[in-house]
VMD Tcl script that draws the C-alpha trace (Angstrom):
set ca {
  {134.66 79.54 127.30}
  {135.82 76.12 126.72}
  {137.39 73.81 129.38}
  {139.34 70.84 128.28}
  {139.24 67.93 130.91}
  {136.59 67.04 133.21}
  {138.58 65.86 136.15}
  {137.91 67.80 139.50}
  {140.02 70.77 138.43}
  {138.19 71.08 135.06}
  {134.73 70.67 136.59}
  {135.37 72.99 139.36}
  {136.68 75.64 136.90}
  {133.61 75.18 134.65}
  {131.32 75.44 137.62}
  {132.92 78.63 138.96}
  {132.80 80.25 135.63}
  {129.10 79.41 135.25}
  {128.52 81.00 138.66}
  {130.16 84.17 137.43}
  {127.95 84.31 134.46}
  {130.08 82.93 131.66}
  {128.70 80.45 129.13}
  {130.92 77.30 129.35}
  {131.58 74.28 127.13}
  {133.36 71.46 128.95}
  {135.05 68.79 126.70}
  {136.03 65.30 127.98}
  {135.83 61.79 126.47}
  {133.92 60.53 129.55}
  {131.33 63.16 129.48}
  {129.14 62.85 132.51}
  {130.05 59.30 133.16}
  {133.06 57.80 135.20}
  {136.55 59.03 134.16}
  {138.99 56.55 132.73}
  {140.55 54.35 135.36}
  {143.99 56.00 135.20}
  {142.58 59.55 135.63}
  {144.22 61.62 138.17}
  {140.99 62.34 140.19}
  {140.46 58.55 140.42}
  {143.80 58.28 142.07}
  {143.01 60.78 144.82}
  {141.67 60.10 148.21}
  {140.91 63.76 148.71}
  {142.95 64.84 151.77}
  {142.98 68.55 152.27}
  {146.33 69.43 153.83}
  {146.39 73.17 154.07}
  {146.92 74.32 157.68}
  {149.41 71.55 158.23}
  {151.51 72.73 155.13}
  {155.17 73.15 156.39}
  {155.77 76.42 154.66}
  {154.35 79.67 155.88}
  {154.55 81.76 152.77}
  {154.84 81.67 149.08}
  {152.46 80.69 146.34}
  {151.90 77.13 147.74}
  {150.82 78.47 151.07}
  {148.58 81.09 149.54}
  {146.76 78.52 147.17}
  {146.31 76.02 149.98}
  {144.73 78.49 152.31}
  {142.54 80.09 149.72}
  {141.39 76.67 148.49}
  {140.36 75.61 151.96}
  {138.27 78.73 152.35}
  {136.68 78.25 148.97}
  {135.69 74.67 149.56}
  {133.84 75.79 152.69}
  {132.14 78.56 150.79}
  {131.30 76.23 147.91}
  {129.96 73.80 150.40}
  {127.77 76.43 152.11}
  {126.44 77.42 148.70}
  {125.54 73.95 147.58}
  {124.08 73.16 151.08}
  {121.72 76.05 150.55}
  {120.48 74.15 147.39}
  {120.23 70.94 149.37}
  {123.44 69.32 148.26}
  {126.33 69.61 150.65}
  {129.81 68.49 149.68}
  {131.01 65.22 151.23}
  {133.66 66.74 153.62}
  {134.96 65.11 156.79}
  {136.84 67.55 158.98}
  {139.97 66.60 160.88}
  {143.49 65.49 159.91}
  {145.83 63.65 162.21}
  {149.52 63.25 161.20}
  {151.45 60.75 163.12}
  {155.17 61.06 163.88}
  {157.30 57.87 163.47}
  {160.63 59.48 164.18}
  {161.90 61.92 166.94}
  {162.90 64.56 164.27}
  {159.48 64.45 162.74}
  {157.81 64.83 166.22}
  {160.02 67.95 166.92}
  {159.02 69.48 163.56}
  {155.30 68.91 164.37}
  {155.59 70.46 167.84}
  {157.40 73.46 166.22}
  {154.71 73.90 163.68}
  {151.95 73.79 166.37}
  {153.74 76.58 168.23}
  {154.23 78.81 165.14}
  {150.73 78.31 163.78}
  {149.02 78.68 167.19}
  {150.77 82.11 167.59}
  {148.94 83.02 164.28}
  {145.53 81.77 165.34}
  {145.51 78.35 163.63}
  {143.84 75.66 165.85}
  {146.61 72.99 165.44}
  {147.53 71.01 168.44}
  {149.79 68.19 169.34}
  {148.75 64.70 170.62}
  {151.06 62.92 172.90}
  {151.89 59.17 172.64}
  {149.66 58.64 175.66}
  {146.85 60.27 173.96}
  {147.25 58.27 170.75}
  {147.14 54.99 172.69}
  {143.68 55.84 173.83}
  {142.34 56.18 170.30}
  {140.12 53.39 168.90}
  {140.71 51.69 166.67}
  {144.36 51.55 167.61}
  {146.75 53.66 165.47}
  {150.09 52.12 164.57}
  {152.08 51.30 167.84}
  {155.30 53.06 166.42}
  {153.61 56.52 166.59}
  {155.49 58.80 169.00}
  {152.94 61.57 168.86}
  {150.71 63.38 166.40}
  {149.71 66.65 164.97}
  {145.90 67.22 164.81}
  {144.45 69.85 162.44}
  {140.60 70.19 162.96}
  {140.02 72.37 160.01}
  {141.87 70.27 157.35}
  {140.23 67.03 156.42}
  {139.14 64.90 153.53}
  {136.82 65.56 150.58}
  {135.43 62.61 148.56}
  {136.84 63.45 145.15}
  {134.45 61.41 142.96}
  {131.24 62.41 144.79}
  {132.34 66.07 144.84}
  {133.19 66.06 141.16}
  {129.76 64.49 140.39}
  {127.92 67.06 142.58}
  {129.67 69.99 140.88}
  {129.13 68.60 137.51}
  {125.38 67.96 137.99}
  {124.96 71.49 139.41}
  {126.80 72.96 136.46}
  {124.60 71.05 134.00}
  {121.58 72.46 135.83}
  {123.03 75.97 135.20}
  {123.39 75.39 131.51}
  {126.81 73.79 131.13}
  {127.35 72.50 127.52}
  {128.98 69.04 127.99}
  {130.77 67.45 124.91}
  {131.61 63.90 125.27}
  {134.56 63.76 122.86}
  {138.30 63.95 122.93}
  {140.27 67.04 121.97}
  {142.96 65.94 119.58}
  {144.54 69.32 118.78}
  {144.24 72.97 119.49}
  {145.14 75.95 117.23}
  {145.07 79.70 117.33}
  {142.43 81.43 115.16}
  {141.57 85.00 114.29}
  {138.77 87.20 115.34}
  {136.78 87.00 118.59}
  {136.95 83.24 118.63}
  {140.68 83.09 119.30}
  {141.04 79.28 119.67}
  {139.92 76.26 117.76}
  {139.61 72.67 119.27}
  {139.84 69.69 116.92}
  {137.64 66.91 118.18}
  {138.31 63.19 117.53}
  {134.86 62.86 115.97}
  {135.76 65.36 113.35}
  {134.14 68.75 114.22}
  {136.15 71.78 115.09}
  {134.91 74.10 117.90}
  {135.83 77.71 118.10}
  {135.96 79.49 121.38}
  {137.08 82.93 122.68}
  {138.88 81.39 125.73}
  {140.56 78.01 126.01}
  {141.41 76.47 129.39}
  {143.51 73.42 129.27}
  {142.75 71.10 132.34}
  {143.57 67.83 130.80}
  {146.06 66.40 133.24}
  {148.74 64.19 131.52}
  {147.21 64.91 128.14}
  {147.82 68.77 128.49}
  {151.50 68.40 127.40}
  {150.85 66.85 124.08}
  {148.17 69.34 123.25}
  {150.43 72.36 123.96}
  {153.62 70.95 122.50}
  {152.58 71.79 118.73}
  {152.10 75.44 119.85}
  {155.65 75.58 121.05}
  {154.90 75.32 124.80}
  {156.93 72.71 126.41}
  {155.27 71.67 129.68}
  {156.35 67.93 130.22}
  {154.35 66.10 132.85}
  {155.46 62.90 134.43}
  {152.91 60.22 135.41}
  {153.12 59.21 139.11}
  {150.93 56.30 140.31}
  {148.71 56.53 143.19}
  {147.25 53.17 144.62}
  {144.32 52.68 146.92}
  {142.48 49.90 148.80}
  {139.03 49.81 150.32}
  {138.72 47.60 153.34}
  {135.78 46.35 155.42}
  {136.68 46.68 159.13}
  {135.90 43.95 161.63}
  {132.69 44.19 163.81}
  {133.02 46.64 166.58}
  {135.82 48.55 164.72}
  {134.83 52.00 163.30}
  {137.59 54.38 162.13}
  {135.05 57.21 162.02}
  {135.64 57.40 165.76}
  {139.07 58.91 164.97}
  {139.42 62.82 165.18}
  {139.99 62.72 161.40}
  {141.78 61.05 158.54}
  {145.26 59.66 159.54}
  {148.60 60.00 157.78}
  {151.28 57.48 158.69}
  {154.67 57.37 156.84}
  {153.11 58.51 153.58}
  {150.25 56.32 153.82}
  {146.70 57.77 154.12}
  {144.03 56.07 156.22}
  {140.59 57.60 155.47}
  {137.48 56.52 157.51}
  {134.38 55.72 155.48}
  {130.84 55.06 156.40}
  {129.74 51.57 157.18}
  {132.87 50.65 159.09}
  {135.00 50.92 155.91}
  {138.49 52.46 155.39}
  {140.37 53.71 152.31}
  {144.22 53.15 152.28}
  {146.20 55.09 149.70}
  {149.66 56.20 148.84}
  {151.81 57.55 146.07}
  {154.19 54.54 146.05}
  {155.63 54.24 142.56}
  {156.89 57.50 140.95}
  {157.93 57.91 137.28}
  {155.84 55.10 135.77}
  {154.93 54.86 132.11}
  {151.35 55.87 131.66}
  {149.11 52.73 131.84}
  {151.59 50.60 133.72}
  {150.04 48.35 136.26}
  {150.82 48.82 139.94}
  {153.38 46.66 141.66}
  {151.59 43.97 143.74}
  {154.43 44.09 146.34}
  {153.91 47.81 146.83}
  {150.14 47.15 147.12}
  {150.75 44.50 149.73}
  {153.08 46.96 151.60}
  {150.27 49.44 151.71}
  {147.91 46.85 153.10}
  {150.44 46.07 155.78}
  {151.23 49.75 156.65}
  {154.80 48.72 155.74}
  {155.03 46.41 158.65}
  {153.22 48.55 161.21}
  {149.57 47.47 160.69}
  {147.57 46.83 163.98}
  {145.81 43.57 164.29}
  {142.43 45.15 163.50}
  {143.70 46.31 160.20}
  {145.15 42.94 159.28}
  {141.83 41.36 160.08}
  {140.01 43.67 157.59}
  {138.57 42.41 154.38}
  {139.76 43.99 151.10}
  {136.78 45.06 149.04}
  {138.39 46.65 146.03}
  {141.58 48.16 144.76}
  {142.25 50.94 142.34}
  {144.91 53.22 140.88}
  {145.33 56.24 138.86}
  {147.96 58.60 137.42}
  {148.80 62.04 138.80}
  {150.40 64.61 136.56}
  {153.78 65.87 138.09}
  {155.47 68.94 136.37}
  {159.00 68.20 135.22}
  {161.39 71.04 136.13}
  {158.69 73.36 137.39}
  {156.73 73.51 140.74}
  {153.22 72.21 140.89}
  {150.66 73.23 139.98}
  {150.85 74.70 136.44}
  {148.79 77.81 136.51}
  {149.86 79.77 133.48}
  {148.61 82.22 130.87}
  {150.41 80.84 127.95}
  {149.03 83.14 125.20}
  {146.19 85.59 124.99}
  {143.15 83.68 126.19}
  {144.93 80.33 126.48}
  {145.20 79.25 130.10}
  {146.91 76.13 131.46}
  {145.69 74.46 134.77}
  {147.43 71.18 135.17}
  {150.19 69.32 136.97}
  {148.64 69.51 140.39}
  {150.45 66.15 141.38}
  {149.25 65.23 144.84}
  {146.89 68.21 145.53}
  {144.45 68.34 142.73}
  {141.55 67.98 145.09}
  {142.79 70.56 147.56}
  {143.82 73.12 145.00}
  {140.90 72.81 142.51}
  {138.94 75.78 143.80}
  {141.95 78.20 144.05}
  {142.95 77.05 140.53}
  {139.36 77.77 139.24}
  {139.45 81.13 140.88}
  {142.72 82.00 139.29}
  {141.40 81.14 135.94}
  {138.18 83.14 136.46}
  {140.20 86.16 137.63}
  {142.47 85.90 134.37}
  {139.32 85.94 132.29}
  {137.84 88.89 134.15}
  {140.97 90.91 133.66}
  {140.86 90.25 129.93}
  {143.60 89.38 127.51}
}
mol new
graphics top color blue
foreach p $ca { graphics top sphere $p radius 0.5 }
foreach p [lrange $ca 0 end-1] q [lrange $ca 1 end] { graphics top cylinder $p $q radius 0.2 }
display resetview
């Protein structure tokens, strides 16, 4: 089996296939090192929004619930080996408009009737939280089983475990793919010259997936969507890890980190050309929580900033999980939910292989 792309989705897929007993070759220019600065995994803060998903049926709902289950199973498996995944439970969505608050309250009622442990927080309860959340919050929706998974650390942990299980890692770029005959159905042309042959080919190359598939007649356009993030050092006596979870406010994610640090992130600039720099004004709006930042946040010290490009399918729902041809699978276009949906995507691919061409 050959997997193209070592973002979190590609690494998770390779790891699961190895666990199921398949030999796996993983191809990525970065190899075991850090991915390129614009890579999708680098753009993610790792929020797992499964039980707070507004729909209660359909493929998106099923993928999210299954992924949340699998992340817990994988974490338990790795913990038995002494390496637990860096997961922080709890997700608090803040409502800034009365209509949003009503939607949250209805969702709590619907999910509670089905056994999900969601609950509403009143404005009075939010005022008691320290550090203070934005004053404009009218209420909140707390999901204790959703949460945040560090995407970079999780990718590295799965990759190292996969290498210990015999993963073949090729540090090269796939320039083209082509069908072949016989048992090795697919060929991969590498930038360094060699051609690799493989019985199954899984394309998990993010934005690069579209260009690889187009010569085969598969039109799967993907739009780059910029994600921007800041890491802040909070003032003395201010620790966001005291919150009941990561916080979502008007499309901005606030993720507590060890050592009185905080990640701020958002998808602020859609439809950018790949490689375009982030807008400084948008980054400053992120820093200010669009005018709603509490004093403690304004007093925080910026430590670093980064950005990455997410792949959003054009004209198709995310993610793209498709068997395009016999033994050719596409796992891409996860948009904002690559971290959440990585396990369910990997399981889908493994089940396709188990079922055969």
